[in-house]
DSSP file (Angstrom, degrees, kcal/mol; ACC not computed):
  #  RESIDUE AA STRUCTURE BP1 BP2  ACC     N-H-->O    O-->H-N    N-H-->O    O-->H-N    TCO  KAPPA ALPHA  PHI   PSI    X-CA   Y-CA   Z-CA
    1    1 A M              0   0    0      0, 0.0    75,-0.1     0, 0.0    61,-0.0   0.000 360.0 360.0 360.0 131.8   82.0  110.6   88.5
    2    2 A L    >   +     0   0    0     75,-0.4     3,-1.6     1,-0.1    59,-0.1   0.856 360.0 169.2  52.7  42.7   83.5  113.0   91.0
    3    3 A S  T 3   +     0   0    0     74,-0.5    -1,-0.1     1,-0.3     4,-0.1   0.615  59.8  73.4 -66.6 -10.2   83.3  115.9   88.6
    4    4 A S  T 3  S+     0   0    0     73,-0.3    -1,-0.3     2,-0.1    -2,-0.1   0.596  96.9  49.9 -82.7  -7.3   84.1  118.6   91.2
    5    5 A T  S <  S-     0   0    0     -3,-1.6     4,-0.1     1,-0.1    56,-0.0  -0.907  97.0 -91.1-126.4 157.2   87.7  117.7   91.4
    6    6 A P        -     0   0    0      0, 0.0    55,-0.1     0, 0.0    -1,-0.1  -0.150  38.4-108.5 -63.2 161.5   90.4  117.2   88.6
    7    7 A R  S    S+     0   0    0     53,-0.1    54,-3.5    -4,-0.1    55,-0.3   0.876 103.5  25.4 -56.2 -41.4   91.0  113.8   87.1
    8    8 A S  E    S-A   60   0A   0     52,-0.3     2,-0.3    53,-0.1    52,-0.2  -0.867  74.7-164.8-123.2 162.4   94.3  113.5   88.8
    9    9 A F  E     -A   59   0A   0     50,-1.9    50,-2.1    -2,-0.3     2,-0.3  -0.946  14.5-157.7-143.6 158.7   95.7  115.0   92.0
   10   10 A I  E    S+     0   0A   0     -2,-0.3     2,-0.2    48,-0.2    46,-0.2  -0.968  70.1  13.6-130.9 145.9   98.9  115.7   94.0
   11   11 A G  E    S-A   55   0A   0     44,-2.5    44,-1.9    -2,-0.3     2,-0.5  -0.602 114.0 -15.0  89.3-152.8   98.9  116.3   97.7
   12   12 A S  E     +A   54   0A   0     42,-0.2     2,-0.4    -2,-0.2    42,-0.2  -0.786  58.3 170.7 -98.2 128.8   95.9  115.6   99.8
   13   13 A T  E     -A   53   0A   0     40,-2.3    40,-3.2    -2,-0.5     2,-0.5  -0.990  21.8-142.0-131.6 141.7   92.4  115.0   98.4
   14   14 A T  E     -A   52   0A   0     -2,-0.4     2,-0.3    38,-0.2    38,-0.2  -0.895  17.4-173.7-108.7 132.6   89.4  113.7  100.4
   15   15 A F  E     -A   51   0A   0     36,-2.8    36,-3.1    -2,-0.5     2,-0.5  -0.819  22.1-127.5-115.5 156.9   86.9  111.3   98.9
   16   16 A T  E     -A   50   0A   0     60,-0.4    60,-2.8    -2,-0.3     2,-0.4  -0.932  24.9-166.9-106.9 134.4   83.6  110.0  100.3
   17   17 A V  E     -C   75   0B   0     32,-3.1     3,-0.4    -2,-0.5     2,-0.2  -0.967  10.6-139.7-124.4 131.0   83.2  106.2  100.4
   18   18 A T  E    S+C   74   0B   0     56,-2.9    56,-0.9    -2,-0.4    31,-0.0  -0.617  74.3  25.8 -91.5 149.3   79.9  104.4  101.1
   19   19 A G  S    S+     0   0    0      1,-0.2     2,-0.5    -2,-0.2    -1,-0.2   0.420  72.7 138.0  89.1   0.4   79.3  101.3  103.2
   20   20 A M        +     0   0    0     -3,-0.4    -1,-0.2     1,-0.2     3,-0.1  -0.696  10.4 147.3 -82.3 123.7   82.3  101.5  105.6
   21   21 A T        +     0   0    0     -2,-0.5     2,-0.3     1,-0.1    -1,-0.2   0.544  52.7  26.6-132.0 -12.7   81.1  100.6  109.1
   22   22 A C  S  > S-     0   0    0      1,-0.0     4,-2.1    24,-0.0     5,-0.2  -0.856  86.3 -84.9-147.6 177.4   83.9   98.9  111.1
   23   23 A E  H  > S+     0   0    0     -2,-0.3     4,-2.6     1,-0.2     5,-0.2   0.861 122.4  57.4 -55.8 -40.6   87.6   98.4  111.5
   24   24 A H  H  > S+     0   0    0      1,-0.2     4,-2.8     2,-0.2    -1,-0.2   0.937 105.8  51.4 -60.4 -45.7   87.7   95.7  108.8
   25   25 A C  H  > S+     0   0    0      1,-0.2     4,-2.4     2,-0.2     5,-0.3   0.905 109.4  49.5 -57.0 -43.8   86.3   98.2  106.4
   26   26 A R  H  X S+     0   0    0     -4,-2.1     4,-2.4     1,-0.2    -1,-0.2   0.919 112.2  47.2 -62.5 -43.1   88.9  100.7  107.3
   27   27 A R  H  X S+     0   0    0     -4,-2.6     4,-2.8     2,-0.2     5,-0.2   0.931 112.4  49.9 -65.1 -44.8   91.7   98.2  106.8
   28   28 A A  H  X S+     0   0    0     -4,-2.8     4,-2.4     2,-0.2     5,-0.2   0.946 114.5  42.8 -57.2 -52.2   90.4   96.9  103.5
   29   29 A V  H  X S+     0   0    0     -4,-2.4     4,-2.5    -5,-0.2     5,-0.3   0.932 115.4  49.7 -66.1 -44.5   90.0  100.4  102.0
   30   30 A T  H  X S+     0   0    0     -4,-2.4     4,-2.6    -5,-0.3    -2,-0.2   0.936 112.1  48.6 -56.1 -48.5   93.4  101.5  103.4
   31   31 A E  H  X S+     0   0    0     -4,-2.8     4,-0.7    -5,-0.2    -2,-0.2   0.931 113.7  45.0 -59.6 -50.2   95.2   98.5  102.0
   32   32 A E  H >< S+     0   0    0     -4,-2.4     3,-0.7    -5,-0.2     4,-0.2   0.913 116.3  44.1 -62.6 -48.7   93.7   98.8   98.6
   33   33 A I  H >< S+     0   0    0     -4,-2.5     3,-2.0     1,-0.2    -1,-0.2   0.899 108.5  59.9 -67.4 -40.3   94.2  102.6   98.2
   34   34 A S  H 3< S+     0   0    0     -4,-2.6    -1,-0.2    -5,-0.3    -2,-0.2   0.735  97.0  61.4 -60.7 -20.1   97.8  102.3   99.6
   35   35 A G  T << S+     0   0    0     -4,-0.7     2,-0.4    -3,-0.7    -1,-0.3   0.551  79.1 106.6 -84.2  -9.4   98.6   99.9   96.8
   36   36 A V  S X  S-     0   0    0     -3,-2.0     3,-2.2    -4,-0.2    28,-0.0  -0.593  84.5-105.7 -75.0 122.9   97.9  102.7   94.1
   37   37 A D  T 3  S+     0   0    0     -2,-0.4    -1,-0.1     1,-0.3     3,-0.1  -0.233 104.0  21.1 -48.1 125.4  101.2  103.9   92.7
   38   38 A G  T 3  S+     0   0    0      1,-0.3    18,-1.8    -4,-0.1    19,-0.6   0.214  87.0 131.4  98.7 -14.7  102.1  107.3   94.0
   39   39 A V  E <   +B   55   0A   0     -3,-2.2    -1,-0.3    16,-0.2    16,-0.3  -0.585  28.8 178.7 -73.7 125.4   99.9  107.1   97.2
   40   40 A E  E     -     0   0A   0     14,-3.0     2,-0.3    -2,-0.4    15,-0.2   0.815  63.0  -1.7 -92.9 -39.6  101.9  108.1  100.3
   41   41 A S  E     -B   54   0A   0     13,-1.6    13,-2.4    -8,-0.0     2,-0.4  -0.995  51.0-154.5-154.4 158.4   99.1  107.8  102.9
   42   42 A V  E     -B   53   0A   0     -2,-0.3     2,-0.4    11,-0.2    11,-0.2  -1.000   7.9-171.9-135.5 130.9   95.5  107.0  103.5
   43   43 A R  E     -B   52   0A   0      9,-2.4     9,-3.0    -2,-0.4     2,-0.5  -0.984   8.9-163.0-128.1 120.0   93.4  108.3  106.4
   44   44 A V  E     -B   51   0A   0     -2,-0.4     2,-0.7     7,-0.2     7,-0.2  -0.899   8.8-165.4-106.4 125.9   89.8  106.8  106.9
   45   45 A D  E  >> -B   50   0A   0      5,-3.1     4,-1.9    -2,-0.5     5,-0.8  -0.925   3.0-171.8-106.6 104.9   87.1  108.4  109.0
   46   46 A L  T  45S+     0   0    0     -2,-0.7    -1,-0.1     1,-0.2   -26,-0.1   0.852  80.6  61.5 -63.9 -35.2   84.4  105.8  109.5
   47   47 A A  T  45S+     0   0    0      1,-0.2    -1,-0.2     2,-0.1    -2,-0.0   0.875 120.9  22.2 -58.1 -40.4   82.0  108.3  111.2
   48   48 A T  T  45S-     0   0    0     -3,-0.3    -1,-0.2     2,-0.1    -2,-0.2   0.548 100.8-123.5-106.8 -12.5   81.8  110.5  108.1
   49   49 A G  T  <5 +     0   0    0     -4,-1.9   -32,-3.1     1,-0.3     2,-0.2   0.597  61.3 146.2  74.5  12.6   82.9  108.0  105.4
   50   50 A S  E   < -AB  16  45A   0     -5,-0.8    -5,-3.1   -34,-0.2     2,-0.4  -0.567  32.6-166.7 -86.3 145.2   85.6  110.2  104.3
   51   51 A V  E     -AB  15  44A   0    -36,-3.1   -36,-2.8    -2,-0.2     2,-0.6  -0.962   6.0-158.0-131.2 117.0   88.9  109.0  103.0
   52   52 A T  E     -AB  14  43A   0     -9,-3.0    -9,-2.4    -2,-0.4     2,-0.5  -0.843  10.1-168.3 -98.1 118.9   91.9  111.4  102.7
   53   53 A V  E     -AB  13  42A   0    -40,-3.2   -40,-2.3    -2,-0.6     2,-0.5  -0.924   5.1-161.5-108.4 127.6   94.5  110.3  100.3
   54   54 A T  E     -AB  12  41A   0    -13,-2.4   -14,-3.0    -2,-0.5   -13,-1.6  -0.927  10.5-173.0-109.4 133.1   97.9  112.0  100.1
   55   55 A A  E     -AB  11  39A   0    -44,-1.9   -44,-2.5    -2,-0.5   -16,-0.2  -0.960  24.2-156.5-128.9 141.3  100.0  111.5   97.0
   56   56 A A  E    S+     0   0A   0    -18,-1.8   -17,-0.1    -2,-0.4    -1,-0.1   0.702  86.9  18.3 -86.2 -24.1  103.6  112.6   96.2
   57   57 A R  E    S-     0   0A   0    -19,-0.6   -46,-0.2   -48,-0.1   -48,-0.1  -0.841 112.1 -53.7-142.9 173.6  103.0  112.6   92.5
   58   58 A P  E     -     0   0A   0      0, 0.0     2,-0.4     0, 0.0   -48,-0.2  -0.248  52.6-173.0 -61.3 134.6  100.0  112.7   90.2
   59   59 A V  E     -A    9   0A   0    -50,-2.1   -50,-1.9    -4,-0.1     2,-0.4  -0.994  23.0-124.8-128.6 132.9   97.5  110.0   91.0
   60   60 A D  E >>  -A    8   0A   0     -2,-0.4     4,-1.3   -52,-0.2     3,-0.9  -0.629   9.5-138.8 -81.2 135.1   94.4  109.3   88.8
   61   61 A R  H 3> S+     0   0    0    -54,-3.5     4,-2.6    -2,-0.4     5,-0.2   0.840 103.2  63.7 -56.8 -36.9   91.0  109.5   90.6
   62   62 A A  H 3> S+     0   0    0    -55,-0.3     4,-2.1     1,-0.2    -1,-0.2   0.832  99.6  52.7 -59.0 -34.7   90.0  106.4   88.5
   63   63 A D  H <> S+     0   0    0     -3,-0.9     4,-1.9     2,-0.2    -1,-0.2   0.868 109.0  48.8 -68.5 -36.5   92.7  104.4   90.2
   64   64 A I  H  X S+     0   0    0     -4,-1.3     4,-2.4     2,-0.2    -2,-0.2   0.918 111.8  49.6 -66.7 -41.3   91.4  105.4   93.6
   65   65 A A  H  X S+     0   0    0     -4,-2.6     4,-2.4     1,-0.2    -2,-0.2   0.903 110.6  50.2 -62.8 -41.0   87.9  104.4   92.5
   66   66 A A  H  X S+     0   0    0     -4,-2.1     4,-2.1     2,-0.2    -1,-0.2   0.893 110.7  50.0 -66.7 -40.4   89.1  101.1   91.2
   67   67 A A  H  X S+     0   0    0     -4,-1.9     4,-1.3     2,-0.2    -2,-0.2   0.901 111.0  48.0 -62.5 -45.8   90.9  100.5   94.6
   68   68 A V  H  X>S+     0   0    0     -4,-2.4     5,-2.4     2,-0.2     4,-0.5   0.889 112.2  50.4 -61.3 -42.8   87.9  101.3   96.6
   69   69 A D  H ><5S+     0   0    0     -4,-2.4     3,-0.9     1,-0.2    -2,-0.2   0.870 106.5  54.2 -62.4 -39.7   85.8   99.0   94.3
   70   70 A E  H 3<5S+     0   0    0     -4,-2.1    -1,-0.2     1,-0.3    -2,-0.2   0.805 105.3  54.0 -67.2 -28.2   88.3   96.2   94.8
   71   71 A A  H 3<5S-     0   0    0     -4,-1.3    -1,-0.3    -5,-0.1    -2,-0.2   0.643 125.7-103.6 -77.0 -14.7   87.9   96.6   98.6
   72   72 A G  T <<5S+     0   0    0     -3,-0.9     2,-0.2    -4,-0.5    -3,-0.2   0.663  87.2  95.9  99.1  19.9   84.1   96.2   98.1
   73   73 A Y      < -     0   0    0     -5,-2.4    -1,-0.4    -6,-0.1     2,-0.3  -0.691  60.7-127.5-130.6-176.7   83.0   99.7   98.5
   74   74 A A  E     -C   18   0B   0    -56,-0.9   -56,-2.9    -2,-0.2     2,-0.3  -0.987  14.9-122.6-139.7 145.1   82.1  102.7   96.2
   75   75 A L  E     -C   17   0B   0     -2,-0.3   -58,-0.2   -58,-0.2   -73,-0.1  -0.620  32.5-118.6 -79.8 146.1   83.1  106.3   96.0
   76   76 A V              0   0    0    -60,-2.8   -60,-0.4    -2,-0.3    -1,-0.0  -0.747 360.0 360.0 -85.1 127.1   80.3  108.8   96.2
   77   77 A P              0   0    0      0, 0.0   -74,-0.5     0, 0.0   -75,-0.4   0.506 360.0 360.0 -66.0 360.0   80.2  110.7   92.9
């Protein structure tokens, strides 16, 4: 899954999330990812399906994937 980037990251990393179409989707994904320890900010672009996550300390991509899954969506591998 997501083999093009390291397992953990610091700073800003952009992910692609499938299935987001409305403001509810944006809020759900933002809320779940914001709850991941170390995440400072989340920016969702509905038009492209991109989600930019900024972290102050190392964050595991698996935690981001789990948060997106909890919101009802999926990361594009």
